[in-house]
N, C-alpha and C positions, 0 to 999 in steps of 0.2 A: 791223492785224495787224503784229506784229514780223517784219521780214525780215532784220535784221542786228544784231549786237551786237559791239562792239569795246572793248578795254581796253588801256591802255598805261601802263607805269611807267618813269619817267626818274630816274636817279641824278643828283642836283643837282650834286655835285662833278664827275662825269664830263662832264655837259653844260657846266658852266662852263669846264672845260679845253678842250673842243672849240671853244667860242665864242672863247676866248682864243687858241687856236692858229690858228683860221680865222675872222677877224673878218667875212668876207663871208657867213658862215652866216646872220647876221641878215637880210641882203638877199636871200638865196636862199630862206629858210624863212618869213619873216614880212613881212606887209604893212607899209607905212610907218607906219600907225597903231599897230602893235604893237611896233616895233623898239626904242623907248626905254624899254620897261617893264623892271622889275628882272628879273634872270636867273631867279629862282624862278618869276616869272609867265610868262616865255618858256618855261621848261621845262614848265609846265602846259599852255600852248598847243601846244607841240610834241607832248606826249602826247595832247592832244585831237585834233590833226590826224592823228596815227598811228592813234588809236582809230577815227576816222572812216573812214580807209582800210580798216581791218579790218572795220568794220560794213558797208561797201560791198562787201566780198568781193574787193577788189583795187584797184589804183591806176590801172587803165585810164581815161584821160581826166581824171585828177585832177592839178591843178597846185597846188603849195604856196601860191603867192601868190593863188590864187583862193579860198582858205579864210581867213576872218578870224574869230577868236574875239572876240566882243564881250560886253559885260555890260549887263544891264538896270539901271535906276536902283536896283533892290534888290540888285544884285550877282550876279544869276543869269546864268551864261554861256549864250551861244547862238551859232550859226554864222551868218555872212553869207557866202553863196557867190556866185561870179561865173563868167563865162566857161565854159570847157570843164568845170570841176568842177560847176557848176550844171547844165549839160547832161547830164553823166554821172549825176548824182543823179536828174534827171527821167527819163532813159532807163530807169533801173532801177525806175521807178514809185514812188519814195520821196516821200512827201508830208510827213513830219515827222521831224525829227532832235532828239534829246534828248541833252544833254551835261552831265556833272558832273565837276568837277575839284577836286583838293585837293593841298596840299603840306605835308609835316611830316617831321621826323626824317631829313632828307637825301634825300627822294624826292618826286617829283610824280607824281600819278596822274590819269588821265582815263578816263571810261566813257561810251560812246556807244551809243544805241539808235536804229535806223532803222526807221521804220514806213511802211506804205502803207495806203491805204484799202481796205477789203474791201467789194466791191459788195454791197448789201443789208444791211449791218451796221446795227444799231441805234445811234442817236446816243448 
């Protein structure tokens, strides 16, 4: 059953200016494995993390560095969660997270769906 949906849109030029003005943003918002990615990829990951917070219904217990956006060998994005963020997701009963990201025309967008199992549901 879907228990949350989140979407976020990031203006690439504005995001780039923010990172240029405050270089420590990379360290505050992104895991070490993400930091050296191109800015358009970081903007997509930022949007995904924001969309996740919206899908969760708020940021209680969520830490930016506990959220890593990884990709499968086929290039499909997925979340790797750790620490208090993983605990917050589990406490909400969420068993699956789905994320989609894209960037084009000066913007990056991400969409997240949070699901939990429904007792007695058919497989």
